[in-house]
C-alpha positions as CSV (number, residue, x, y, z in Angstrom):
1,M,-11.2,23.6,-35.4
2,T,-8.7,22.9,-38.4
3,N,-6.3,21.3,-36.0
4,A,-8.9,18.7,-35.1
5,R,-8.9,17.7,-38.8
6,P,-5.8,15.3,-39.3
7,L,-5.7,15.6,-43.1
8,S,-5.7,19.4,-43.2
9,G,-3.2,20.8,-45.8
10,K,-3.1,17.4,-47.6
11,T,-4.5,16.1,-50.9
12,V,-6.3,12.8,-51.1
13,L,-6.8,11.1,-54.5
14,V,-9.7,8.5,-54.6
15,T,-10.0,6.3,-57.7
16,G,-13.7,5.3,-58.6
17,G,-14.8,8.0,-56.2
18,A,-18.1,9.1,-57.7
19,K,-20.3,6.3,-56.1
20,R,-20.6,3.8,-53.3
21,L,-17.6,3.3,-51.1
22,G,-15.4,5.7,-53.1
23,R,-17.9,8.5,-52.6
24,A,-18.0,7.7,-48.8
25,I,-14.1,7.7,-48.6
26,A,-13.9,11.1,-50.5
27,L,-16.5,12.7,-48.2
28,A,-14.6,11.4,-45.2
29,A,-11.4,12.8,-46.4
30,A,-12.9,16.2,-46.9
31,E,-14.5,16.0,-43.4
32,N,-11.0,15.4,-42.2
33,G,-9.7,18.5,-43.9
34,A,-8.2,17.2,-47.1
35,D,-8.4,18.6,-50.6
36,V,-10.0,15.6,-52.7
37,A,-9.6,14.5,-56.3
38,V,-11.8,11.7,-57.5
39,T,-11.6,9.7,-60.8
40,Y,-14.6,8.3,-62.5
41,R,-15.1,6.3,-65.8
42,E,-18.8,6.6,-66.7
43,S,-20.4,8.3,-63.7
44,E,-19.6,11.9,-64.8
45,R,-22.9,13.3,-63.4
46,E,-22.4,11.7,-60.0
47,A,-18.8,12.9,-59.9
48,R,-19.9,16.4,-60.6
49,V,-22.5,16.3,-57.8
50,L,-19.8,14.9,-55.5
51,V,-17.3,17.7,-56.3
52,A,-20.0,20.3,-55.4
53,E,-20.6,18.5,-52.0
54,L,-16.9,18.4,-51.3
55,G,-16.6,22.1,-52.0
56,Q,-19.4,22.8,-49.4
57,R,-17.1,21.3,-46.9
58,G,-14.5,24.1,-47.4
59,V,-12.0,22.1,-49.4
60,E,-10.7,22.1,-52.9
61,A,-12.2,19.4,-55.0
62,L,-11.6,17.9,-58.5
63,A,-13.2,15.0,-60.7
64,V,-11.1,13.6,-63.5
65,R,-12.2,11.0,-66.1
66,C,-9.8,8.0,-66.1
67,D,-9.7,4.5,-67.2
68,I,-7.4,3.1,-64.4
69,G,-6.5,0.1,-66.5
70,D,-5.0,2.3,-69.4
71,E,-1.4,3.6,-68.8
72,K,-2.0,6.8,-70.9
73,S,-5.2,7.6,-69.2
74,V,-3.6,7.1,-65.7
75,R,-0.6,9.3,-66.6
76,E,-2.8,12.2,-67.8
77,M,-5.0,11.9,-64.8
78,V,-2.1,12.2,-62.3
79,K,-0.8,15.1,-64.2
80,E,-4.0,17.0,-64.0
81,V,-4.5,16.2,-60.3
82,T,-1.1,17.5,-59.4
83,R,-1.4,20.6,-61.7
84,E,-4.8,21.5,-60.1
85,L,-4.3,20.6,-56.5
86,G,-0.5,20.8,-56.3
87,A,0.3,17.4,-54.6
88,I,-0.8,13.9,-53.7
89,D,-0.4,12.9,-50.1
90,V,-2.8,10.0,-49.9
91,L,-3.8,7.6,-52.7
92,V,-6.8,5.4,-52.3
93,N,-7.0,2.8,-54.9
94,N,-10.7,2.1,-54.7
95,A,-11.8,1.7,-58.3
96,A,-12.7,-1.9,-59.0
97,T,-15.2,-4.3,-60.7
98,Y,-17.3,-7.0,-59.0
99,A,-18.9,-9.7,-60.8
100,T,-20.6,-13.3,-60.0
101,V,-20.0,-16.0,-62.6
102,E,-19.9,-19.7,-62.3
103,F,-16.3,-21.0,-62.5
104,E,-16.8,-23.0,-65.7
105,K,-18.7,-20.0,-67.4
106,I,-15.8,-17.3,-66.8
107,T,-14.6,-16.2,-70.2
108,V,-11.0,-15.1,-70.8
109,A,-12.4,-11.6,-71.5
110,Q,-14.1,-11.6,-68.2
111,W,-11.0,-12.7,-66.4
112,D,-8.7,-10.2,-68.1
113,A,-11.2,-7.3,-67.5
114,I,-11.5,-7.8,-63.8
115,F,-7.7,-8.1,-63.4
116,A,-7.3,-5.0,-65.5
117,S,-9.4,-2.9,-63.2
118,N,-8.8,-4.6,-59.9
119,T,-5.0,-5.5,-60.0
120,R,-3.4,-3.6,-63.0
121,G,-5.3,-0.3,-62.0
122,P,-3.8,-0.1,-58.4
123,F,-0.4,-0.9,-59.8
124,L,-0.6,1.7,-62.6
125,V,-2.1,4.5,-60.5
126,S,0.4,3.9,-57.6
127,R,3.4,3.8,-60.1
128,E,2.4,7.2,-61.7
129,A,1.8,8.8,-58.4
130,L,5.0,7.6,-56.9
131,P,7.2,10.7,-57.4
132,H,4.4,12.9,-55.7
133,L,3.9,10.5,-52.8
134,R,7.7,10.3,-52.2
135,K,8.0,14.0,-52.1
136,R,5.4,14.2,-49.4
137,R,6.1,11.0,-47.6
138,G,2.6,9.9,-48.4
139,R,0.3,6.9,-47.9
140,I,-1.2,4.4,-50.3
141,V,-4.5,2.6,-49.2
142,N,-5.5,-0.1,-51.5
143,M,-9.1,-1.5,-51.4
144,G,-8.9,-5.3,-51.0
145,S,-11.8,-7.6,-50.1
146,L,-12.8,-10.4,-47.8
147,G,-13.1,-12.3,-51.1
148,G,-9.2,-11.9,-51.4
149,V,-9.0,-13.8,-48.1
150,R,-11.9,-16.3,-48.3
151,P,-12.6,-18.3,-51.5
152,W,-16.1,-17.6,-52.9
153,A,-17.1,-20.4,-55.3
154,T,-18.9,-18.1,-57.8
155,H,-16.2,-15.4,-57.9
156,A,-13.0,-17.1,-58.9
157,H,-11.8,-14.0,-61.1
158,Y,-12.9,-11.5,-58.4
159,C,-11.4,-13.4,-55.5
160,S,-8.1,-14.0,-57.3
161,S,-7.8,-10.3,-58.4
162,K,-8.3,-9.1,-54.8
163,A,-5.9,-11.7,-53.3
164,A,-3.3,-10.2,-55.7
165,V,-4.1,-6.7,-54.4
166,H,-3.3,-8.0,-50.9
167,M,0.0,-9.3,-52.1
168,L,0.7,-6.2,-54.2
169,T,0.1,-4.1,-50.9
170,R,2.8,-6.2,-49.1
171,V,5.2,-6.0,-51.8
172,M,4.7,-2.2,-52.2
173,A,5.1,-1.7,-48.5
174,K,8.6,-3.2,-48.8
175,A,9.5,-1.7,-52.1
176,L,8.3,1.8,-51.4
177,A,9.6,2.1,-47.8
178,P,10.7,4.1,-46.0
179,Q,9.0,7.1,-47.6
180,I,5.7,5.7,-48.2
181,A,3.4,3.6,-46.1
182,V,1.2,1.1,-48.0
183,N,-1.8,-0.7,-46.4
184,A,-5.1,-2.3,-47.5
185,V,-8.7,-2.4,-46.4
186,A,-10.6,-5.5,-47.0
187,P,-14.4,-4.9,-46.8
188,G,-16.8,-7.9,-46.0
189,M,-20.5,-7.5,-46.5
190,I,-21.3,-3.8,-47.0
191,E,-24.8,-2.5,-47.0
192,L,-25.1,-0.2,-49.9
193,G,-28.8,-0.3,-50.5
194,E,-28.9,-2.6,-53.5
195,Q,-32.3,-4.2,-53.8
196,A,-31.3,-7.1,-55.8
197,A,-28.9,-8.4,-53.0
198,A,-31.4,-7.6,-50.2
199,A,-32.3,-11.2,-49.2
200,F,-28.6,-12.4,-49.4
201,M,-27.4,-9.4,-47.4
202,K,-30.2,-10.1,-44.6
203,R,-29.0,-13.7,-44.5
204,M,-25.4,-12.5,-44.1
205,A,-26.2,-10.1,-41.3
206,K,-27.5,-13.0,-39.2
207,Q,-24.3,-15.0,-39.8
208,S,-22.1,-12.1,-38.6
209,P,-20.9,-11.9,-34.9
210,M,-21.8,-8.3,-35.0
211,R,-25.4,-9.2,-36.2
212,R,-25.3,-6.7,-38.9
213,N,-23.7,-6.0,-42.2
214,G,-21.1,-3.1,-42.6
215,T,-21.8,0.4,-43.8
216,A,-19.9,2.6,-46.1
217,G,-19.0,4.7,-43.0
218,D,-17.3,1.7,-41.4
219,I,-15.1,1.3,-44.5
220,A,-14.3,5.1,-44.8
221,A,-13.3,5.2,-41.2
222,A,-10.8,2.3,-41.8
223,V,-9.4,4.0,-44.8
224,M,-9.1,7.3,-42.8
225,F,-7.2,5.4,-40.1
226,F,-4.6,4.3,-42.6
227,A,-4.5,7.7,-44.2
228,S,-3.3,9.4,-41.0
229,A,-1.8,6.5,-39.1
230,P,1.9,6.5,-38.1
231,Q,4.2,5.8,-41.1
232,F,5.5,2.8,-39.1
233,I,2.2,0.9,-39.8
234,T,2.7,-0.5,-43.3
235,G,2.1,-3.7,-45.2
236,Q,-1.2,-4.6,-43.4
237,V,-4.4,-5.9,-44.8
238,L,-7.2,-4.9,-42.4
239,V,-10.4,-7.0,-42.8
240,V,-13.4,-4.9,-41.9
241,D,-16.3,-7.5,-42.0
242,G,-17.9,-7.6,-38.4
243,G,-16.2,-11.0,-38.0
244,V,-18.2,-12.8,-40.6
245,G,-15.0,-14.2,-42.1
246,L,-13.9,-15.9,-38.9
């Protein structure tokens, strides 16, 4: 049975893994046999619950508090993960901030905050994890967004930060080759049960060629593909949106 699990013997680090897509990715990694570390910033209770769930799948699991926009915090987190779990084979840069603000109302503080989490974060975590990933000929999977490909009028700072992540993915793929493969998954409209967005999501589902929105499982499956895909696949941004961006 272990042989059917492509990530057996590997360690996966998922930033922002306590909730939502990060949680689904962490659980999928464990199902595929990996030991899993997740970072969280404020969701300590959810992170602890997740660690217990991951442990029930027969793998080692760890939750570490980290502000991914802060260099010192990232450095200490990577040290703790490698000390406790021994390695990093796959890094999933999932932690991010999402916000809707009219263009003329975006403040400099809002702009800087979204770039700190969405763009500086993946750069910092990747840079600190680099020696460990090189040693293991590892993989990096960045979480982009359909908003990094398509312009959304009320998300200028978010869209710009995710477009930067897509370019960072391509640059890293060239800069870190041949030891490390770097790719990105760009989710479209994903159903995460938020009541506030229910009417909007229903409308988007009707516009999708697939006649539905995505699920956390759809995104986790795409991340797992890159986590165990041939090393030769690198520098790709895979849009997972049911065709709604076409």
